[in-house]
C-alpha positions in Angstrom: 6.5 -19.6 4.1 4.5 -16.9 2.2 4.3 -13.2 3.1 2.8 -9.9 2.0 5.0 -6.8 1.8 4.9 -3.3 0.3 6.8 -0.1 -0.1 6.1 3.3 -1.5 8.3 5.4 -3.7 7.7 9.1 -4.5 8.4 9.0 -8.2 7.9 12.8 -8.6 10.7 13.5 -6.1 12.8 10.4 -6.7 12.8 9.3 -3.1 11.2 6.8 -0.7 7.8 8.0 0.6 8.2 8.2 4.4 5.1 8.5 6.6 2.5 7.0 4.2 -0.4 5.5 6.1 -1.6 2.2 4.7 -4.7 0.2 5.6 -4.9 -3.5 4.8 -8.3 -5.1 4.5 -9.5 -8.6 3.4 -12.6 -8.6 1.2 -15.5 -10.9 1.8 -17.7 -10.0 -1.1 -18.0 -6.2 -0.8 -17.5 -6.3 3.0 -14.0 -5.1 4.0 -12.5 -6.7 7.1 -9.8 -4.5 8.6 -6.5 -6.4 9.2 -4.2 -3.5 10.1 -2.9 0.0 9.7 0.8 0.6 8.9 3.1 3.6 8.3 6.1 3.6 6.0 9.5 4.2 7.4 12.4 6.4 6.1 13.0 3.8 3.4 9.3 3.9 2.2 8.8 0.4 3.6 6.8 -1.1 6.5 9.1 -2.5 9.1 7.9 -6.1 8.6 5.5 -8.2 6.6 1.9 -7.0 6.5 0.9 -10.7 6.7 2.9 -13.9 7.0 2.5 -17.4 8.3 -1.0 -18.4 9.2 -2.3 -14.9 8.8 -1.7 -15.1 5.0 -4.7 -16.8 3.6 -6.3 -17.3 0.2 -8.5 -14.5 -0.8 -8.9 -11.0 -2.1 -7.2 -8.1 -0.3 -7.0 -4.4 -0.6 -4.2 -2.0 0.4 -5.4 1.6 0.8 -2.5 4.1 0.5 -3.3 7.5 2.0 -1.4 9.4 -0.7 -3.1 12.8 -0.3 -2.1 13.1 3.3 1.4 12.1 2.5 1.7 14.6 -0.4 0.2 17.5 1.6 2.5 16.7 4.5 5.5 16.8 2.1 4.5 20.3 1.0 2.8 19.4 -2.3 0.0 21.9 -3.2 -3.0 19.8 -4.2 -6.4 20.8 -5.5 -9.4 20.3 -3.3 -10.5 17.6 -3.7 -7.1 16.1 -4.6 -6.9 14.2 -7.8 -5.4 11.2 -5.8 -6.3 10.9 -2.2 -6.7 7.3 -1.1 -5.2 4.9 -3.6 -6.8 1.4 -3.3 -5.0 -1.6 -4.8 -7.1 -4.7 -4.9 -5.3 -8.0 -5.4 -5.7 -11.7 -4.8 -3.6 -14.2 -2.8 -3.8 -17.5 -4.6 -0.7 -19.3 -3.1 -0.1 -18.9 0.6 3.5 -20.1 0.2 4.5 -17.3 -2.1 5.9 -13.8 -1.5 3.4 -11.1 -2.6 5.1 -7.7 -2.8 2.8 -4.9 -3.8 4.8 -1.6 -4.3 3.3 1.8 -5.1 5.2 4.4 -7.2 3.4 7.6 -6.5 3.2 11.1 -7.9 0.4 13.8 -7.3 -1.3 12.8 -10.6 -0.5 9.2 -11.2 0.6 5.9 -9.7 1.9 2.5 -10.8 2.0 -0.8 -9.1 3.1 -4.3 -10.0 3.7 -7.7 -8.3 7.3 -7.4 -7.1 9.6 -9.9 -5.5 
């Protein structure tokens, strides 16, 4: 059974990013259909899958990581506006039986993502 998971690592400080708010939306053209809001735990992960079972369907999705709020809350001094505030990662689900893991490696001035396992 397929599922969607994520986690966030603070690459500037070398630690999991606790308390990052993440929005998940499904895109229908340019219309964003909200599916949920999540917050990372002390390990930088969400406590369970964002989607699994019948809720994981073919389509285009977007995770919106509220990086600016996390960084400010962690004491990082950011410019106004911040260089990175909300980090959107748009991706496709082409196989509902697969595990899609979408991590975010974050710093105040850059980020990296990939399809993990």
